[in-house]
LUMKOL-360277 format. One record per residue (C-alpha): residue in three letters; residue number from 1; x, z, y. Coordinates in steps of 0.02 Angstrom, whole numbers. Layout:
N
PT  resn  resi       u       w       v
PT   ALA   NUM       X       Z       Y
...
This chain:
161
PT  resn  resi       u       w       v
PT   MET     1    4750    3849    8857
PT   LYS     2    4870    3716    8801
PT   PRO     3    4783    3565    8778
PT   VAL     4    4788    3516    8589
PT   ARG     5    4887    3346    8584
PT   ARG     6    4826    3207    8482
PT   ARG     7    4954    3199    8361
PT   THR     8    4957    3398    8321
PT   LEU     9    4765    3377    8273
PT   LEU    10    4790    3213    8201
PT   GLN    11    4920    3308    8079
PT   ALA    12    4812    3455    8049
PT   ALA    13    4668    3326    7999
PT   ILE    14    4774    3267    7874
PT   ALA    15    4825    3412    7827
PT   ALA    16    4648    3492    7784
PT   ILE    17    4620    3326    7705
PT   ALA    18    4769    3306    7591
PT   GLY    19    4712    3504    7548
PT   LEU    20    4531    3460    7505
PT   VAL    21    4574    3317    7377
PT   THR    22    4709    3440    7280
PT   LEU    23    4574    3542    7269
PT   LEU    24    4446    3440    7204
PT   VAL    25    4581    3345    7112
PT   GLY    26    4681    3490    7036
PT   GLY    27    4550    3619    7009
PT   PRO    28    4485    3568    6885
PT   LEU    29    4627    3500    6800
PT   LEU    30    4689    3638    6810
PT   ALA    31    4540    3726    6733
PT   PHE    32    4549    3597    6614
PT   PHE    33    4733    3658    6541
PT   ALA    34    4667    3843    6557
PT   ASP    35    4533    3802    6434
PT   ALA    36    4621    3706    6308
PT   TRP    37    4756    3863    6311
PT   ARG    38    4597    3999    6347
PT   ARG    39    4534    3895    6150
PT   ARG    40    4701    3899    6054
PT   GLN    41    4678    4055    5914
PT   PRO    42    4758    4100    5765
PT   ARG    43    4749    4028    5599
PT   GLN    44    4587    4119    5532
PT   TRP    45    4536    4082    5340
PT   VAL    46    4327    4126    5295
PT   LYS    47    4234    4096    5153
PT   VAL    48    4134    3929    5124
PT   CYS    49    4073    3956    4966
PT   ASP    50    4094    3977    4766
PT   LEU    51    4155    3825    4695
PT   ALA    52    4027    3836    4553
PT   GLU    53    3914    3791    4708
PT   LEU    54    3976    3635    4750
PT   ASN    55    3918    3460    4647
PT   SER    56    4006    3280    4671
PT   ILE    57    3822    3203    4684
PT   GLU    58    3758    3228    4859
PT   PRO    59    3848    3389    4971
PT   THR    60    3791    3538    5022
PT   HIS    61    3771    3584    5201
PT   PHE    62    3857    3786    5226
PT   ARG    63    3868    3883    5389
PT   VAL    64    4010    3960    5423
PT   VAL    65    4079    4108    5549
PT   PHE    66    4234    4115    5641
PT   LYS    67    4277    4274    5748
PT   LEU    68    4362    4220    5927
PT   ASP    69    4435    4377    5916
PT   HIS    70    4568    4268    6053
PT   LEU    71    4433    4314    6170
PT   GLN    72    4354    4489    6226
PT   GLY    73    4195    4522    6150
PT   GLY    74    4256    4485    5999
PT   LEU    75    4145    4348    5980
PT   GLU    76    4075    4222    5836
PT   GLU    77    4074    4042    5810
PT   VAL    78    3970    3965    5676
PT   ARG    79    3987    3793    5633
PT   GLY    80    3918    3688    5491
PT   VAL    81    3999    3601    5362
PT   TYR    82    3941    3524    5185
PT   ALA    83    4059    3512    5031
PT   ILE    84    4072    3407    4892
PT   LEU    85    4154    3400    4750
PT   THR    86    4276    3239    4731
PT   ASP    87    4388    3177    4601
PT   LYS    88    4561    3260    4708
PT   GLY    89    4455    3451    4715
PT   PRO    90    4335    3495    4861
PT   LEU    91    4301    3443    5020
PT   VAL    92    4245    3528    5169
PT   PHE    93    4197    3396    5319
PT   SER    94    4105    3440    5491
PT   ASN    95    3944    3427    5515
PT   VAL    96    3949    3343    5704
PT   CYS    97    3961    3169    5741
PT   THR    98    4110    3057    5786
PT   HIS    99    4011    3000    5903
PT   MET   100    3918    3108    6035
PT   HIS   101    3946    3240    5932
PT   CYS   102    3777    3291    5864
PT   SER   103    3725    3391    5704
PT   VAL   104    3716    3268    5564
PT   ARG   105    3601    3260    5394
PT   TRP   106    3611    3213    5229
PT   LEU   107    3471    3119    5166
PT   ALA   108    3459    3106    4953
PT   TRP   109    3335    2963    4971
PT   ARG   110    3441    2829    5052
PT   GLN   111    3626    2947    4988
PT   GLN   112    3705    2935    5151
PT   ILE   113    3741    3083    5307
PT   THR   114    3631    3014    5447
PT   CYS   115    3644    3049    5661
PT   PRO   116    3477    3053    5696
PT   CYS   117    3565    3045    5887
PT   HIS   118    3611    2867    5893
PT   GLY   119    3594    2807    5720
PT   GLY   120    3802    2857    5658
PT   PHE   121    3796    2855    5459
PT   TYR   122    3930    2930    5329
PT   ASP   123    3949    2916    5117
PT   ARG   124    3926    3067    5037
PT   TRP   125    4120    3135    5077
PT   GLY   126    4076    3093    5285
PT   GLN   127    4167    2916    5276
PT   LEU   128    4092    2827    5410
PT   ILE   129    3974    2670    5361
PT   GLY   130    3892    2609    5515
PT   GLY   131    3849    2644    5683
PT   PRO   132    3925    2676    5850
PT   PRO   133    4047    2816    5802
PT   PRO   134    4240    2806    5810
PT   PHE   135    4286    2872    5652
PT   SER   136    4217    2969    5514
PT   LEU   137    4197    3177    5481
PT   PRO   138    4354    3278    5481
PT   VAL   139    4407    3386    5361
PT   TYR   140    4449    3542    5372
PT   GLU   141    4606    3623    5261
PT   LEU   142    4550    3730    5125
PT   GLN   143    4591    3813    4982
PT   VAL   144    4518    3853    4839
PT   ARG   145    4545    4060    4777
PT   GLU   146    4488    4165    4644
PT   GLY   147    4345    4010    4615
PT   GLU   148    4294    4042    4809
PT   VAL   149    4350    3910    4925
PT   PHE   150    4398    3953    5081
PT   ILE   151    4441    3829    5255
PT   ALA   152    4513    3849    5390
PT   ASN   153    4480    3868    5590
PT   ALA   154    4578    3686    5610
PT   TYR   155    4552    3536    5554
PT   VAL   156    4655    3443    5422
PT   ALA   157    4648    3262    5467
PT   ARG   158    4497    3128    5534
PT   ASN   159    4428    3087    5337
PT   TYR   160    4508    2998    5227
PT   LEU   161    4508    3009    5049
């Protein structure tokens, strides 16, 4: 058996460390991109409510179910949304705070939507009033068909009235 030279041992150690660093950095990076690819799904429209159920005074909370057919097992994703009538027609926006992704709630006595986690406040249309959230609540792409309000599984933009 030949004795191992220091240079060979050092090269093997450097290669092992480089491989470990590649796994530690590359693994999560690969998982991130694989997850984004996995989550991509075709546009789908889901009924939120009848137009007659909405008013312009306070937002109404609804639960919508999107089918995740692109994943095995036919899973479903349940999302909460708020809907309200505006001068331009219905507006449907997310009920998830843009700060730490907590569910927000409409407080009728304050005439505001509030995030119970860190005190973010939004007006009845989902526009940011104050607190730590960086943006207003995201607005869903919507269609009104025969008196029914439908949303797509995509946001139009951040909430700008």
